[in-house]
Residue frames as qw, qx, qy, qz and C-alpha x, y, z in Angstrom:
[[0.272, -0.138, -0.927, 0.217, 27.52, -5.63, 36.97],
 [0.390, -0.688, -0.524, -0.317, 24.33, -5.48, 39.04],
 [0.055, 0.416, -0.412, 0.809, 24.54, -2.76, 41.66],
 [0.457, -0.050, 0.556, -0.692, 21.32, -3.92, 43.26],
 [0.337, -0.075, -0.861, -0.374, 19.18, -7.03, 42.82],
 [0.457, -0.026, 0.489, -0.743, 15.64, -7.48, 44.07],
 [0.185, -0.154, -0.931, -0.274, 13.13, -10.31, 43.85],
 [0.387, 0.093, 0.378, -0.836, 9.39, -9.80, 44.27],
 [0.352, 0.371, 0.859, -0.018, 6.11, -11.56, 43.66],
 [0.050, 0.115, 0.452, 0.883, 4.64, -10.11, 40.47],
 [0.224, -0.570, -0.735, -0.290, 0.99, -10.59, 41.42],
 [0.374, -0.860, -0.347, 0.017, 1.08, -8.33, 44.49],
 [0.265, 0.819, -0.241, 0.448, 4.53, -6.68, 44.41],
 [0.740, -0.662, 0.116, -0.032, 5.63, -8.28, 47.70],
 [0.261, 0.733, -0.619, 0.105, 9.46, -8.08, 47.99],
 [0.973, -0.168, -0.148, -0.049, 10.89, -11.53, 48.65],
 [0.792, -0.328, 0.086, 0.508, 14.65, -10.94, 48.75],
 [0.272, 0.953, -0.113, 0.067, 17.39, -8.45, 47.86],
 [0.739, 0.323, -0.332, 0.489, 21.14, -8.35, 47.48],
 [0.598, -0.654, -0.220, 0.407, 23.24, -7.42, 50.49],
 [0.344, 0.784, -0.017, 0.516, 24.61, -3.85, 50.35],
 [0.487, -0.146, -0.410, 0.757, 27.12, -2.06, 52.53],
 [0.083, -0.716, -0.453, 0.525, 25.96, 1.08, 54.35],
 [0.045, -0.483, 0.252, 0.837, 27.37, 3.53, 51.81],
 [0.050, -0.070, -0.796, -0.599, 25.93, 1.71, 48.80],
 [0.072, -0.565, -0.816, 0.102, 22.59, 1.40, 50.58],
 [0.029, -0.692, -0.247, 0.678, 22.41, 5.15, 51.14],
 [0.003, 0.361, -0.482, -0.798, 23.36, 5.88, 47.53],
 [0.167, -0.101, -0.845, -0.497, 20.76, 3.52, 46.11],
 [0.157, 0.337, 0.744, -0.555, 17.83, 4.22, 48.43],
 [0.424, 0.446, -0.033, -0.788, 16.02, 6.25, 45.75],
 [0.440, 0.263, -0.732, -0.449, 16.39, 3.40, 43.25],
 [0.048, -0.108, -0.962, 0.245, 15.17, 0.87, 45.83],
 [0.331, 0.425, 0.450, -0.712, 12.02, 2.97, 46.19],
 [0.473, 0.432, -0.369, -0.673, 11.59, 3.10, 42.41],
 [0.238, 0.140, -0.948, -0.159, 12.04, -0.67, 42.17],
 [0.126, 0.283, 0.845, -0.436, 9.26, -1.25, 44.70],
 [0.419, 0.494, 0.129, -0.751, 7.02, 1.14, 42.75],
 [0.401, 0.343, -0.681, -0.508, 7.71, -0.81, 39.56],
 [0.058, -0.044, -0.991, 0.115, 6.82, -4.07, 41.32],
 [0.267, 0.424, 0.629, -0.595, 3.47, -2.60, 42.33],
 [0.425, 0.519, -0.174, -0.722, 2.79, -1.50, 38.73],
 [0.025, 0.187, -0.926, -0.326, 3.21, -4.99, 37.28],
 [0.736, 0.186, 0.209, -0.617, 0.16, -6.61, 35.71],
 [0.787, 0.088, 0.606, 0.075, -0.47, -9.89, 33.87],
 [0.631, 0.749, 0.173, 0.107, 0.01, -7.87, 30.65],
 [0.201, -0.876, 0.379, 0.219, 3.47, -6.58, 31.65],
 [0.658, 0.570, -0.489, -0.048, 6.32, -7.65, 29.33],
 [0.953, -0.249, -0.132, 0.109, 8.16, -10.76, 30.48],
 [0.671, -0.236, 0.007, 0.703, 11.50, -8.95, 30.20],
 [0.146, 0.933, 0.220, 0.245, 12.08, -5.24, 30.13],
 [0.539, -0.031, -0.172, 0.824, 14.73, -2.54, 30.55],
 [0.125, -0.918, -0.368, -0.078, 13.68, 0.68, 32.28],
 [0.458, 0.397, -0.165, 0.778, 15.89, 3.75, 32.10],
 [0.430, -0.868, -0.245, 0.040, 16.23, 5.67, 35.35],
 [0.501, 0.642, -0.240, 0.529, 19.16, 8.03, 34.70],
 [0.258, 0.689, -0.620, -0.273, 21.96, 7.61, 35.39],
 [0.283, -0.202, 0.937, -0.045, 21.19, 3.88, 35.80],
 [0.583, 0.075, -0.528, -0.613, 19.00, 1.21, 34.19],
 [0.649, -0.118, 0.636, -0.400, 16.64, -1.39, 35.65],
 [0.450, 0.186, -0.773, -0.406, 16.44, -4.78, 33.93],
 [0.560, -0.125, 0.649, -0.500, 13.84, -7.31, 34.94],
 [0.374, 0.015, -0.839, -0.395, 12.40, -10.67, 33.95],
 [0.659, -0.153, 0.344, -0.651, 9.16, -12.30, 35.11],
 [0.454, 0.148, -0.862, -0.169, 8.94, -16.07, 35.48],
 [0.487, -0.353, -0.797, 0.045, 6.17, -18.03, 37.21],
 [0.341, -0.858, -0.311, -0.224, 4.78, -14.92, 38.93],
 [0.625, -0.598, -0.003, 0.502, 8.22, -13.94, 40.29],
 [0.390, 0.898, -0.040, 0.198, 9.95, -10.76, 39.12],
 [0.762, -0.305, 0.049, 0.569, 13.75, -10.63, 39.22],
 [0.238, 0.956, 0.074, 0.157, 15.20, -7.13, 38.88],
 [0.717, -0.198, 0.004, 0.668, 18.74, -5.81, 38.59],
 [0.065, 0.987, 0.021, -0.147, 19.93, -2.20, 38.68],
 [0.799, 0.012, 0.238, 0.551, 22.96, -1.70, 36.42],
 [0.127, -0.570, 0.243, 0.774, 25.21, 0.91, 34.88],
 [0.651, 0.633, 0.064, -0.415, 24.01, 1.85, 31.35],
 [0.279, 0.655, -0.666, -0.223, 27.31, 0.54, 29.94],
 [0.405, -0.176, 0.889, -0.122, 26.68, -2.98, 31.26],
 [0.259, 0.045, -0.756, -0.599, 25.41, -5.17, 28.37],
 [0.677, -0.106, 0.144, -0.714, 21.67, -5.86, 28.76],
 [0.841, 0.117, -0.488, -0.203, 22.13, -9.42, 27.54],
 [0.413, 0.193, -0.746, 0.485, 24.53, -10.08, 30.41],
 [0.317, -0.170, 0.427, -0.829, 22.08, -8.51, 32.84],
 [0.816, -0.001, -0.099, -0.569, 19.31, -10.80, 31.62],
 [0.728, 0.190, -0.652, 0.094, 21.62, -13.81, 31.70],
 [0.098, 0.229, -0.678, 0.691, 22.43, -12.92, 35.31],
 [0.562, -0.089, 0.257, -0.781, 18.72, -12.69, 36.15],
 [0.846, 0.093, -0.418, -0.319, 18.09, -16.06, 34.52],
 [0.507, 0.195, -0.745, 0.387, 20.77, -17.53, 36.80],
 [0.205, -0.163, 0.523, -0.811, 19.14, -15.90, 39.81],
 [0.756, -0.013, -0.102, -0.647, 15.80, -17.36, 38.74],
 [0.770, 0.140, -0.622, -0.037, 17.28, -20.86, 38.47],
 [0.317, 0.164, -0.727, 0.587, 18.92, -20.69, 41.89],
 [0.359, -0.134, 0.348, -0.856, 15.94, -19.11, 43.63],
 [0.822, 0.000, -0.207, -0.531, 13.42, -21.62, 42.27],
 [0.668, 0.191, -0.705, 0.141, 15.85, -24.44, 43.00],
 [0.195, 0.105, -0.708, 0.670, 15.88, -23.48, 46.68],
 [0.228, 0.166, 0.502, -0.818, 12.39, -22.14, 47.34],
 [0.324, -0.088, -0.648, -0.684, 9.97, -23.53, 44.74],
 [0.440, -0.405, -0.801, -0.035, 7.99, -25.33, 47.46],
 [0.329, -0.475, -0.510, 0.638, 7.96, -22.35, 49.84],
 [0.092, 0.163, 0.214, 0.959, 7.16, -19.31, 47.68],
 [0.372, -0.552, -0.540, -0.515, 3.43, -19.58, 48.37],
 [0.574, -0.535, -0.520, 0.339, 4.15, -19.35, 52.11],
 [0.325, 0.085, -0.099, 0.937, 5.63, -15.83, 51.85],
 [0.179, -0.796, -0.571, -0.093, 3.39, -13.48, 53.82],
 [0.293, -0.890, -0.025, 0.348, 5.77, -10.70, 54.82],
 [0.425, 0.867, -0.262, 0.006, 8.37, -8.58, 52.96],
 [0.238, 0.653, -0.704, 0.144, 11.78, -10.20, 52.43],
 [0.915, -0.246, 0.158, -0.278, 10.60, -13.60, 53.55],
 [0.947, 0.110, 0.037, 0.298, 13.67, -15.09, 51.84],
 [0.007, -0.972, 0.234, -0.010, 16.18, -12.42, 52.88],
 [0.672, -0.479, 0.519, 0.224, 18.87, -15.05, 53.47],
 [0.775, 0.436, 0.364, 0.279, 19.02, -15.51, 49.68],
 [0.121, 0.984, -0.117, -0.058, 20.79, -12.13, 49.54],
 [0.452, -0.613, 0.600, 0.247, 24.13, -13.81, 50.21],
 [0.679, 0.202, 0.657, 0.257, 23.50, -16.14, 47.26],
 [0.412, 0.885, 0.214, 0.031, 22.72, -13.13, 45.07],
 [0.127, -0.897, 0.387, 0.171, 26.11, -11.63, 45.90],
 [0.601, -0.269, 0.705, 0.265, 27.80, -14.93, 45.01],
 [0.622, 0.531, 0.541, 0.194, 26.03, -15.13, 41.62],
 [0.189, 0.976, 0.023, -0.102, 26.82, -11.47, 40.94],
 [0.390, -0.683, 0.518, 0.337, 30.56, -12.10, 41.25],
 [0.620, 0.102, 0.699, 0.342, 30.36, -14.43, 38.24],
 [0.390, 0.745, 0.458, 0.288, 28.97, -11.57, 36.15],
 [0.251, -0.837, 0.041, 0.484, 31.31, -8.80, 37.20],
 [0.628, 0.761, 0.003, 0.163, 32.81, -6.90, 34.29],
 [0.473, -0.755, 0.392, 0.228, 36.49, -7.47, 35.16],
 [0.379, 0.662, -0.596, -0.252, 39.54, -8.11, 32.94],
 [0.322, -0.319, 0.890, -0.057, 40.48, -11.68, 32.16],
 [0.083, -0.035, -0.931, -0.355, 39.09, -14.86, 30.79],
 [0.116, 0.493, 0.784, -0.359, 35.79, -14.54, 32.65],
 [0.238, 0.632, 0.063, -0.735, 35.03, -11.25, 30.91],
 [0.167, 0.311, -0.720, -0.598, 35.89, -12.76, 27.54],
 [0.002, -0.234, -0.972, -0.033, 33.50, -15.61, 28.25],
 [0.150, 0.611, 0.573, -0.525, 30.73, -13.25, 29.29],
 [0.217, 0.558, -0.248, -0.761, 31.23, -11.04, 26.23],
 [0.118, 0.093, -0.890, -0.431, 30.99, -14.13, 24.07],
 [0.054, 0.437, 0.870, -0.221, 27.77, -15.03, 25.84],
 [0.180, 0.627, 0.215, -0.727, 26.48, -11.52, 25.23],
 [0.222, 0.399, -0.559, -0.692, 27.22, -11.75, 21.50],
 [0.055, -0.096, -0.979, -0.172, 25.62, -15.18, 21.36],
 [0.083, 0.557, 0.738, -0.371, 22.44, -13.89, 22.96],
 [0.118, 0.450, -0.102, -0.879, 22.36, -10.76, 20.81],
 [0.374, 0.130, -0.599, -0.696, 19.52, -10.92, 18.34],
 [0.369, -0.256, -0.892, -0.046, 17.76, -13.61, 20.35],
 [0.118, -0.394, -0.601, 0.685, 16.68, -11.41, 23.22],
 [0.049, -0.629, -0.489, -0.602, 13.45, -9.53, 22.72],
 [0.341, -0.345, -0.483, 0.729, 13.65, -6.65, 25.16],
 [0.003, -0.859, -0.396, -0.325, 11.27, -3.78, 25.73],
 [0.394, 0.030, -0.261, 0.881, 12.87, -0.48, 26.74],
 [0.220, -0.837, -0.476, -0.157, 10.92, 1.93, 28.91],
 [0.157, 0.493, -0.288, 0.806, 11.45, 5.14, 30.84],
 [0.231, -0.210, -0.788, 0.530, 10.93, 5.18, 34.61],
 [0.239, 0.178, 0.209, -0.931, 8.57, 8.20, 34.48],
 [0.558, 0.045, -0.497, -0.663, 6.35, 6.50, 31.90],
 [0.484, -0.113, -0.866, 0.062, 6.23, 3.31, 33.95],
 [0.134, -0.234, -0.662, 0.700, 5.34, 5.06, 37.21],
 [0.331, 0.197, 0.025, -0.922, 2.71, 7.24, 35.53],
 [0.354, -0.038, -0.801, -0.481, 1.12, 4.29, 33.77],
 [0.152, -0.343, -0.868, 0.325, -0.79, 3.26, 36.89],
 [0.151, 0.466, 0.294, -0.821, -2.46, 6.68, 37.02],
 [0.328, 0.261, -0.489, -0.765, -3.24, 6.54, 33.31],
 [0.282, -0.133, -0.934, -0.175, -4.69, 3.05, 33.59],
 [0.029, -0.425, -0.716, 0.553, -6.83, 4.17, 36.54],
 [0.241, 0.431, 0.002, -0.869, -8.07, 7.17, 34.56],
 [0.351, 0.142, -0.711, -0.593, -8.86, 5.02, 31.55],
 [0.180, -0.242, -0.945, 0.125, -10.64, 2.51, 33.77],
 [0.113, 0.472, 0.494, -0.721, -12.81, 5.28, 35.25],
 [0.321, 0.378, -0.293, -0.818, -13.57, 6.62, 31.77],
 [0.288, 0.014, -0.893, -0.345, -14.41, 3.13, 30.52],
 [0.048, -0.371, -0.849, 0.372, -16.79, 2.61, 33.45],
 [0.211, 0.484, 0.189, -0.828, -18.44, 5.97, 32.73],
 [0.351, 0.279, -0.563, -0.694, -18.86, 5.09, 29.05],
 [0.187, -0.120, -0.972, -0.069, -20.21, 1.65, 29.93],
 [0.085, 0.466, 0.669, -0.572, -22.89, 3.17, 32.20],
 [0.293, 0.499, -0.074, -0.813, -23.82, 5.76, 29.56],
 [0.261, 0.172, -0.804, -0.506, -23.90, 3.10, 26.88],
 [0.063, -0.288, -0.943, 0.154, -26.28, 0.99, 28.95],
 [0.175, 0.551, 0.421, -0.699, -28.52, 3.99, 29.57],
 [0.269, 0.406, -0.419, -0.766, -28.46, 4.82, 25.86],
 [0.209, -0.018, -0.927, -0.310, -29.50, 1.28, 24.90],
 [0.020, 0.430, 0.816, -0.385, -32.31, 1.31, 27.45],
 [0.226, 0.567, 0.141, -0.779, -33.58, 4.65, 26.16],
 [0.256, 0.293, -0.652, -0.651, -33.31, 3.49, 22.55],
 [0.097, -0.192, -0.975, -0.048, -35.28, 0.35, 23.42],
 [0.114, 0.543, 0.600, -0.576, -37.98, 2.46, 25.08],
 [0.252, 0.511, -0.196, -0.798, -38.16, 4.76, 22.04],
 [0.193, 0.104, -0.863, -0.455, -38.51, 1.74, 19.74],
 [0.003, -0.384, -0.899, 0.211, -41.39, 0.44, 21.87],
 [0.175, 0.602, 0.303, -0.718, -43.09, 3.85, 21.77],
 [0.233, 0.402, -0.496, -0.734, -42.58, 4.12, 18.01],
 [0.130, -0.081, -0.958, -0.241, -43.99, 0.62, 17.49],
 [0.054, 0.508, 0.754, -0.413, -46.99, 1.40, 19.67],
 [0.202, 0.569, 0.021, -0.797, -47.61, 4.69, 17.87],
 [0.203, 0.224, -0.732, -0.611, -47.49, 2.90, 14.50],
 [0.075, -0.279, -0.957, -0.007, -50.02, 0.31, 15.69],
 [0.113, 0.590, 0.510, -0.616, -52.34, 3.03, 16.99],
 [0.210, 0.471, -0.300, -0.803, -52.06, 4.89, 13.68],
 [0.182, 0.013, -0.891, -0.417, -52.93, 1.73, 11.75],
 [0.016, -0.430, -0.859, 0.276, -55.86, 1.09, 14.09],
 [0.167, 0.579, 0.217, -0.768, -57.17, 4.64, 13.57],
 [0.236, 0.324, -0.573, -0.715, -56.94, 4.28, 9.77],
 [0.145, -0.153, -0.963, -0.169, -58.73, 0.93, 9.85],
 [0.057, 0.500, 0.683, -0.530, -61.44, 2.38, 12.11],
 [0.252, 0.549, -0.025, -0.797, -62.13, 5.30, 9.73],
 [0.216, 0.180, -0.783, -0.554, -62.13, 2.98, 6.72],
 [0.057, -0.315, -0.943, 0.090, -64.73, 0.80, 8.42],
 [0.147, 0.584, 0.431, -0.672, -66.83, 3.86, 9.20],
 [0.241, 0.448, -0.378, -0.773, -66.52, 5.06, 5.60],
 [0.166, 0.004, -0.926, -0.340, -67.43, 1.61, 4.26],
 [0.036, 0.449, 0.829, -0.333, -70.48, 1.44, 6.54],
 [0.197, 0.582, 0.148, -0.775, -71.60, 4.88, 5.40],
 [0.238, 0.324, -0.625, -0.669, -71.28, 3.97, 1.70],
 [0.173, -0.105, -0.962, -0.185, -73.06, 0.64, 2.06],
 [0.123, -0.558, -0.788, 0.230, -75.85, 1.76, 4.32]]
């Protein structure tokens, strides 16, 4: 099941809500909460719509829908398809309640009261013995092969921002150099064209002098 669930705006990484944790669980998961916030800040319009990110000994699963990122932290043994099904349910409930208010969010955890609803939804996806588990396993098998999930590693995700920044700086440097190169090449072409015209003029001038000498 989901040990921790967070909701954030994908465009700016602003946390909107999170599941309610007891004190002990909160202390145990504080490092993963920090990682989740870092992941939110790394999201871009090119980020995959659904992704699993390994952060041993646990795994983050997230989906992005209408600029909202829904993320769950789970045990590695918990079926990813169930995790994504859970997040889809969270998406449905969250949009159903706050679709007209999301744009108003201007501070972290603007919809913190939704945390109680997250705990309620989570109970329906707990991996416990009985008919509910059988139903969820059937759902997992049904979704298998349909889900297109990208798997990442937390270190690669957190480093990507630095790599993108470095590539951006390099691209800017190359763009400036390329512009300078084109300007210099244009200037050289003008000089070469002018030199050719002068050479032709000199040849014509001497031919005229030679012709005048021969005729007169």
